[in-house]
MARSEGU-907520 format. One record per residue: x, y, z of N, C-alpha, C in turn; residue in three letters. Coordinates in pm, whole numbers, plus 50000, padded with zeros to 5 digits. Example, Ala and Ser with C-alpha at 12.3 -4.5 7.8 and 13.67 -1.06 7.14 Angstrom:
513194943150780512304955050780513204967050780ALA512854977550708513674989450714512905000350787SER
***
This chain:
394612738753921394332751253850395592759353837MET395842764153722397072771453694396982785653746LYS397852789153835397772802553892398052813353793LYS398902810253689399252820553594398042825053512GLU396992816353512395772820253443394812826853542LYS394632820453660393642825353753394022838453819LEU395282840453846395702852453918395502865153839ASN395302863853708395122875653624393752881953643LYS392762874053696391442879653713391432888353838PHE391072900553821391422911153916390732909754050SER391232900654132390662899054265390972911254352ILE392052918454318392362930554394391312941354372ARG390752941554252389802952154218388402949254272LYS388132936654308386822933054359386932930854509LEU386082936854585386192936054731384892930554791SER384312920654722383052915354770383212900954817VAL384382897554864384622884554926384462873054832GLY383572863554868383422851354791382952854354650VAL382122864554635381612867654502382722870454404ALA383772877654450384882880654361385562867954315SER385652858154404386272845454367385422838054266VAL384092838354288383202831654194383252837954057LEU383412851154052383562857753923384802852553852VAL385902851253927387142846153869386962831953817GLY386282823553894386062809753851385222809453725VAL384192817953719383332818253602384092822853480ALA384932833153498385722838153385386672827553334LEU387132818953422388082808453381387382796853315ALA386052798053299385332787253233384642778053330GLY384712781253462384052773053562382742779253603GLY382072773553701380822778953753380822777053902THR379742781253966379662779754111379572765154152THR379412756154058379382741954092380752736854134THR381752745654131383072741854180383012737654325ALA381962741654396381842738254537381042725554560PHE380572719154452379742707254466380582695054496ALA379882684154534380582671554558381252666854430GLU382432661154442383132655954324382382644354263VAL381802635754347381142623654297379642625554278ASN379142637654287377732640254265376892635354381GLY375592632354352374692627754457373682638454490GLY372632634954565371602644954595372112654554700ASP371382665854715371852676854800371932672754945GLN370942664954991370932660755131372142652155162THR372452643355069373622634555087374902642655084HIS374942652654998376142660954988376412668155119GLN375372672655185375572680355308376142671555419GLN375872658655414376352649855520377702643855489SER378162645555364379452639755328380592647155393ASP381722640455402382932646655456383342658455369ASN383702669855431384072681755356385322679855272SER386062668955299387282666555223386962663255078ALA385672659755048385302656454912384842668754834GLU384812680454898384402692654831385622700254781LYS385392709054686386442717954637386392730854715LEU387532735154761387622747354843388372758354770SER387862770554784388572782254732389572786854838VAL390802788854797391852793454888392312807154840VAL392152817154925392562830854892393892833754961ILE394882837854883396182841554939396132856254980PHE396472858855106396412872655156397762876755212LYS398232888355164399442894455218398972906155303ALA399142904955434398522914355529397002913555507ASP396382924655463394932924355441394582924455293LYS395582923555208395352924355064395342910555001LEU394262907454926394202894854852395062896154727ALA396002886854712396952887854599396792876254501VAL395852867254525395642856154435394802845454502GLY394452835154427393672824254484393872811654402TYR393422800554458393442787754387392282779454438THR392092767754380391032758654422391662744954447VAL391382739254565391942726254601390832717154649VAL391112704354653390152694654703390272693654854LYS389142695254923389142693955068389782705855137GLY390132703955263390792714655339392202716555288GLU392612729055266393952731455210395062727055304PRO396112721855244397332718555317398482726255254THR399602726755324400762733755271401182727955137GLU401132714755127401552708055003400592711054888ALA399282712054917398302713654810398242727954756SER398682737854834398592751754787399942757854752VAL401022751254794402352757154777402662760354632LYS402282751254541402612753154399401852764754336LYS400762769354400399932779954343400122793454410ASP401082794454502401352807454565401792817154457VAL401222829454454401572839154349403082841654343PRO403572844354224404982847354206405402858954294ASP406562857554356407092868254441406642867154585GLY405812857254616405322855454753405702841554803TYR405612839954934405852826854996404862825155110LYS404592812755146403682809955256404292814455388LEU403462820255472403932823555607403922810855691LYS404852810055782404912798655872404582803356014THR403892795256094403362782056057402172783355963PRO401912772655887400822772655790399512770155865PHE398652780555873397372779455944396272785555858VAL395592777555775394512782955692393322787155777PRO392762798955749391612804055825390342801655744ALA389412794155800388172790955729387232802955732LYS386762807055614385892818655602384542815155540LYS384482804355462383252800855393382352792055476GLY381412785655410380462776555474380832762255439THR380112752755500380362738655469380012735555324ASP378992742555272378592740255134379522747055035GLU380052758455074380982765854988382242769155068LYS383112759355085384322761355168385252771955108PRO385642780855192386602791155151387582793355265GLU388852794655229389902796355330390812808055291TYR391362814455392392392824655370393722819155418GLU394732820655335396082815955368397032827855363VAL397772829755469398682841155479399952838855399ALA400302848855319401552848655244402292861655269VAL403552861955233404342874155247405292875255130GLU405692887455103406612889654991407962883355020LYS408542877554917409882871954930410892883354927MET412002881654996413072891554990413732890754853SER414532900854821415232900654692416162888754682PHE416842885454791417752873954790416982861054768ALA415812859754830414992847754812414492846654668GLU414152857954608413722857854468414852853054377LEU416072857554406417212853454325417432838354337VAL417402833254460417612818954482416522810854414VAL415272815554425414152808254364414312807754212ALA414692819054153414852819454007416022810753964GLU417102811354040418272803154007417932788354016LYS417242784554123416872770454139415932765954028ASN415022774753990414082771353884414802769553751ASN415772778253725416512777553599417432765453596LYS418002762453710418952751253716418252737853735ALA416982738553780416322725953813416942719853936GLY417462728354026418182723154142417612728354273LEU416302727754289415732730954419416172719854515SER416032722254643416482712054736415682699154719TYR414402700654679413592688854650414192681154533GLU414632688654428415252682154313416522674854354ASN417302681554437418562675554481418282662654559ILE417252663154644416912651354723416482639854633THR415642642954532415202632654439416382627154358GLU417272636254319418452631954244419322622854330GLN419442626454457420242618254548419612604454565HIS418282604054575417602591154588417852582654464LYS417782588954348418032581754223419462576554219ALA420402584754269421812580654274421982568954371LYS421282569454484421372558454580420842545454519GLU419722546354447419162534454382420122528854277LYS420732538154203421682533754101422882526954164TYR423412533154271424562527254340424222513454397ASP423002512354455422592499454512422432489054402ALA421842493254289421682483954176423042479854120ALA423972489354116425312486354066426022476454159LYS425862478554289426462469254386425822455354373ASP424502455154352423812442354338424292434954212ALA424522442554106425032436553983426432430954005THR427242438454077428592433854106428582420954188LYS427682420454288427572408454372427062396654289ALA426082399454201425542388754116426592383554018ALA427442392753968428512388953876429532380253949LYS429842383754072430782375654151430222361654174THR428912361054207428282348054229428272339854100ALA428032346553987428022339553860429422334353825LEU430432342453852431822338153826432172325953910ASP431732326254037432012314954126431282302454077GLU430032304354031429272292953981429892287453853ALA430382296353770431032292153645432302284353673THR433072289153772434292281853812433952268053865ASP432912267653948432492254754004432012245453893ALA431332251153794430842243353681432012237353604GLN433032245453585434212240653512434862228953585SER434892229753719435522219053797434742206053789LYS433392207153804432612194653798432592189053656VAL432612198053555432722193153416434022185553396ASP435112190753454436412184053442436412170553514ALA435722170153630435632157653706434892147053625THR433812151253557433072141953472433952136653360VAL434702145453297435582141353186436672131953234GLU437212134453355438242125653411437662111753437VAL436422111653495435772098753524435492091153395ALA435052098253293434812091953163436092086353103LYS437172094053113438462089653058438992077553133GLU438822077553265439292066153345438532053553305GLU437212054753289436402043153249436792038453108LEU437062048053021437462044552884438782036952883ARG439722041252969441022034652975440882020053020LEU440082017853125439902004153173439261995353068TYR438302000852997437641993252891438621990252777LYS439561999752755440601997552653441541986452691GLY441911985952822442781975152871442111961552853PHE440841960752884440121947952872440051943552727ILE439881953552636439811950152493441121944052445ALA442241949452498443551944352457443951931952536LYS443451930452659443821919252745442521913052801ASN441881904752727440601898952769440691891252900PRO441861885952932442001878153055442251886753180ASP442521899753158442841908553273441581910853357ALA441771911953488440631914153580440601928853626ASP439741936953564439591951153602438151954253647PHE437501943453695436091945153733435921955653841LYS436701954753948436571964254058436901978454013LYS437951979453930438361992753885437281999153798GLU436681990453712435621995753625434401999953708ILE434051991853806432921995353893433202008453968GLU434442009854013434822022254083434742034353992GLY435222032553867435192043453770433762047153735ALA432892037153724431482039753694430812047253810GLN431152043253933430582050354051431022064954053THR432312067154024432832080854019432112088953910LYS431892082553795431252089553684429812093353719LEU429102084253781427712087053820427662098753919VAL428562098254019428602109054119428982122354054ALA429932121753961430382133953894429272139953808ALA428542131253737427432136153653426332142153741VAL426082135853857425092141353950425502155353996LYS426782156754036427292169954077427212179853961ASP427482174953841427452183753723426042189253701GLN425042180353712423652184653693423222194853799LEU423602192253925423252201454034423922215154013GLU425182214653969425902227153948425332234653827GLN424902227353725424292234053610423052241953652GLN422272236453744421102243453796421522256253870PHE422562254853955423042266554030423612277153936LYS424322272853833424912282353738423822289553659THR422802281853618421682288053546420972298253635THR420792294853762420152303953857421002316553877GLU422302314953890423212326353906423182335253783ALA423102329253665423022336853540421742345153535GLN420632338953577419342346053578419362357953674ALA419972355853792420062366653890420942378053837LYS422002374453770422892384653713422172392653603TYR421452385553518420712392253410419672401853468ASP418982397553575417972406053639418622418353702LYS419762416053771420472427253835420962437153731ALA421412431953618421892440553510420772449253455LEU419582443453443418422451153396418042461953496LYS418082458453625417752468253730418772479653730GLU420032476353708421062486653702420812496053583GLU420472490353470420192498453351418992507453375THR417972502153439416772509853472417112521453566LYS417892518553671418292528953767419182539253702ALA420042534753610420922544053538420112553453451SER419102548153384418242556653299417482566853383ASP417022562553502416292571653592417202582953638ALA418462579553667419412589853711419732599553599LEU419832594253477420172602753362419082612953331LYS417852610253376416752619453349416962632953416LYS417832633253517418112645953583419012654853497PHE419522649353389420312657253296421792656453324GLY422552657653218424002656853231424652670553219SER423842680853200424372694453190423562703953276GLN424232713853329423592723953413423882737753356LEU422922746553370423142760153321424272766653400ALA425022775353333426072782953401425392794253477ASP425232792353607424452801753688425342809953781LEU426622811053746427532818853829427052833153845THR426432838553740425952852453744424932854353856VAL424202843653892423222844954000423902846854136TYR425122841854148425852844154273426172859054288ASP426542865354176426782879854180425482887354207ASN424402882554146423102888854167422672887354313LEU423002876054371422632873654512423342883554604ARG424592886654574425322896254656424632909954654GLU424202914154534423492926954524422152926154597ILE421462914854582420152913054645420272913454797ALA421332907454851421542907954997421692922355045ASP422452930354968422612944555004421282951854993LYS420502948654890419202955054873418272951954991MET418282939455036417442935655150417852943355276ASP419162945055295419652952555412419222967155405THR419412973255287419052987255270417532989055275VAL416782979255223415322979955228414832980555372GLN415482972955460415132973355602415382987355659THR416522993355621416823006955667415823017055612LEU415413015155488414403023955427413093022955505VAL412683010755536411423008855608411463015255747ASP412603013355816412733019255950412733034455940VAL413473039955842413523054455825412163060055790ALA411393052755710410033057255673409153057955797LYS409263048055885408503048356009408913060156096LYS410233063056098410723074656175410133087656119ASP410063088755987409483100655923408013101855961VAL407263091055951405833091355983405613094956129ASP406463089256217406333092256361406633106956389SER407703112256324408063126256344406963135656291ALA406363132056179405263140056125404073140156220LYS403793128356278402673127556372402953135856497GLU404183135156549404543143156666404403158056636ASP404863162056519404793176156481403343180656465LEU402503171956412401093175056395400443177556532PHE400713168456625400133170156760400683182556829HIS401973185656805402563197856864401823210256815ASP401513210556689400823222356634399393223256684ARG398753211656700397413211956760397483217156903LEU398523212756975398693217257113398963232257117GLU399763237057023400073251357018398813259456991LEU397983254656900396733261756869395803262156988ASP395883252157075394983251557190395563258257315ALA396803262857305397463268757422397473284057410THR397043290857519397003305657520398033311657614THR398453303557713399433308757810400773310957739ASP401363323057750402613326157679403753316557713PRO403893313257842404973304457884404773290357826VAL403543285657837403233272257784403443271857633ALA403053282957566403243283357421404723282857385ARG405543289357468406993289057443407523274857454THR407063267457554407483253557572407073245057451VAL405813247157406405313239457292406103242857166VAL406413255957148407173260057030408573253857032MET409123252357153410423245757165410323231057121SER409203224657158408973210757117408823210056965LYS408153220156908407973220356762409323221256692ILE410223229556748411573230756690412293217356695ASP412213210756810412883197856826412313187456730ASP410983186956723410343177056636410553180356489ASP410663193156458410953197056319412343192256279THR413303194056372414653189256346414673173956332LYS413913167156420413853152456413413253148056280ALA412233155456233411633152056104412623154255990LEU413333165355995414313168155890415413157455888ASN415883153656007416923143356015416383129855960ASP415133126955997414523114455950414373114755798ALA413983126255743413823127555598415163126055527LEU416213131955585417543130655525417973116055521VAL417783109055635418163094855641417333086555543ALA416033089455540415143082055451415533083955305TYR415753096455265416123099355126417483093255090LYS418393093455188419723087655164419633072555140SER418893065655229418733051255214417983047855086TYR416963056055054416173053554934417023055154809LEU417893065254809418783067454695419753055654680ALA420253050654792421153039254789420423026954735ARG419183025154780418403013754733418163014554582PHE417823026454535417563028054391418813025654308ASN419973029454362421233026854292421483011854282THR421293004854394421452990354394420442983754300LEU419232989154296418192983654208418612984854062LYS419282995654028419762997453891420792986753857THR421732984453951422722973853931422032960153921TYR421062958154010420342945454015419642942653882TYR418962952653829418232950853702419182947353588ASP420352953653586421322950953481421862936753487GLY422242932453607422782918853623421672908453604VAL420472911953650419342902853636419042900053488HIS419142910153407418912908453263419912898653204LYS421162900253245422202890953197421912876853245ILE421482875553371421202862453428420072855453352ALA419052862953317417922856953245418282852853104ARG419222859953043419532857552902420692847852880GLU421382843852990422542835152973422142821752913THR422932817052817422662804452748423782794152769LYS424872798652825426042790052839425762778252931LYS426332766752899426202754952984427572749153013VAL427652742153122428902735353157428562721153197VAL429482711853178429252698053219429492696753368THR428782687453434428932685953578430362683053622PRO431162676753535432512672853576433532684153558SER433112695253497434062706153472434452713153601ALA435732715753616436202723453732435972738253701ALA435122744853781434712758453746435592769153811GLU436182766053920436962776353988437992769854078ALA439032777454106440072772554197439652775554340THR439882766154428439542768154567440392779154629GLU439742787454709440462797754783440312794854931VAL441312798455006441282796055150440182804355214ALA439512798355312438432805255383438412800055525PHE438302808955620438292805055760437032810455827SER436322801655895435122805955964434392794056023GLY433252796856085432402786456143431012788356087VAL430402777556037429082778355976428152767956036ALA426852771056031425832761856080424972757655962LYS424682744755953423852739755843422402744255863THR421762747855750420412753655759419712752355625PHE418472747355626417662746555504416392754555530VAL416302766155473415192775255501413862768955460LYS412912769355553411582764255525411422749355542GLY412532742355568412462727755582413292723455703HIS412762725255824413542722555946413932707955964PRO413252698855893413552684555911414502679055805ASN414902687555709415812682855604417242681655657TYR417952671755610419392671055632420072677655512ALA421342681155526422072688055420423002678255351VAL422832676955218423642667455141425012673455111ALA426042665155121427402669455087427772664654947MET428642672054882429112668354750430632668554748MET431202662754642432642663354629433032675854550ASP434312677254521434812689454457434282691354316ALA433722680654255433152681654120431652683154122ASN431062684454242429622686454250428832673654249GLY429492662154268428792649254272428422646254417VAL427152643554444426722640954580427292627754630TYR427802628154751428532616754806427642606754878THR426392610454902425512601554978425612603855128GLY426432613555168426572616855310425752629455340LYS425132629655458424292640855497424752646555632PHE424452659255651424772666055777423462669855845LEU423372666955973422182670456048422042685656052LYS420832690356025420582704756022420792710856160GLN421462722256164421742728956290423132725956345GLY423852716956278425212713556321426182724656283SER427212726556362428202737056337429532730656294ARG430172736956195431422731556142432392742756109PHE433692739556115434702748756068434722748455916LYS434982759855855435032760955709436482763755669VAL436962756355569438372757255531438592762855390PHE437582762055303437782766455165436492770755101GLY436622777754988435472782854915435752782354766LYS434752778254686434872778954541433492776954478LYS433402780154351432152778554278432132765054209THR431062757354235430892744154176429552743854105ILE429592741853973428362741453893427522754053912LYS428192765353916427472777853927426982781154066GLY427402773654166426932776054303428142778154394ARG428092788254476429172790554572429082779854680VAL430182772954704430202762054801431372763854898CYS431232757855014432272758755117432692744655158TYR433992743255182434542730255221434602729455373ARG433962718955427433902717355573434932707355624LEU435682701555533436682691655574437482687155454GLY437272674555413437992669155297437372674155167THR437922669755053437392673554923436062666454893GLN435612658054983434312651654969433292657555066SER433602669455117432722675655217432452690355181GLN431882692055062431492705455016429992707255034TRP429592719355074428172722455096427862735855029VAL426772736754951426382749454888426132760354991PRO426452772654954426352783955047424942786155099ALA423902782855014422532785555057422092776755172GLU422882766555207422542757855317423452759855438PHE424122771355441425002774455554424692788555607LEU424822790155737424692803255801425942805755881VAL426602817055855427862820255924427592829056046PHE
***
């Protein structure tokens, strides 16, 4: 089910639980039979069937707010719902769906959270470039298959060359044996009394053996040719599969600039949130102080409470100043972000993968490999032109960094030689 269609049905406006979901399904052209068995059957049989054969409604919830839903077969898994998470959100980890419905009408709640501005930038860049880490992994697998097929073709060509050489030798041996026999027969024709019986018998034996070797070698040569032809086809097939990933990439350098702004926005957003909590806390303290003052009649006690009110008033004012300052900073960054984001969305320029995009600059530091959301992934290395080398780094490993440059629109760092570049999004300094 396409989330871009289903998410538009106002689940936020309906607060009647499953009913709101059923309304959405009905509006999308479905009915409550979405919860029925896929393969049909009578009701009694359906109740005893495994719940994995039923369709389940999955409601995405950010805190206590439903922000979207989807329908999957059986109990939801991270893989089955990930593609339908509403835009701007991500699954919370660990993935633990909470069952809310019945066995007949399975319904689950899945926790999601808003993506940070930096995560939104990376997601959009990856989507535009077609270079999510999953894409890179698939591309690397295709490259590995192509390289293996190319090596197999090379080995088959070597074997065919060797067979052809051997064929030439046995063919020459046959011709020599034939010529030797012809010569002896020529001598006998000119000298009928000459005795060349043994020589002729020897030449005939050599010829028979040579023809036998020739026939055996012809079989081997034909077999080598067939293997080479097959390897060549496999190489062509693997090459076509690799080419499907495209030979051009969008110029996404602007997203690196956008990422820098987004990182600052995330930092300031945290300060805004903390300052807002400080303001709310100060307001609450001041409220309780005033209630206490209203309930206090003793002059001395009232003086103490009034002193607390002064202190809490100052704390509130300071909190408000900090909050407004951070908020103003955030809004300024948001203005910059919107401007650069517009440019990023509208860029049409492309560059070829082999183009050198930037000159390497010296960089000194220590970084740890990291793939967010995928703790079991290894990190693929590329060369200075952005071609993956087939070498991987174990996640969590620490390395010295020696250089930095932009490769195919991505900021990358050099961990050693020119064949050891890693994109910035997979490193933590």
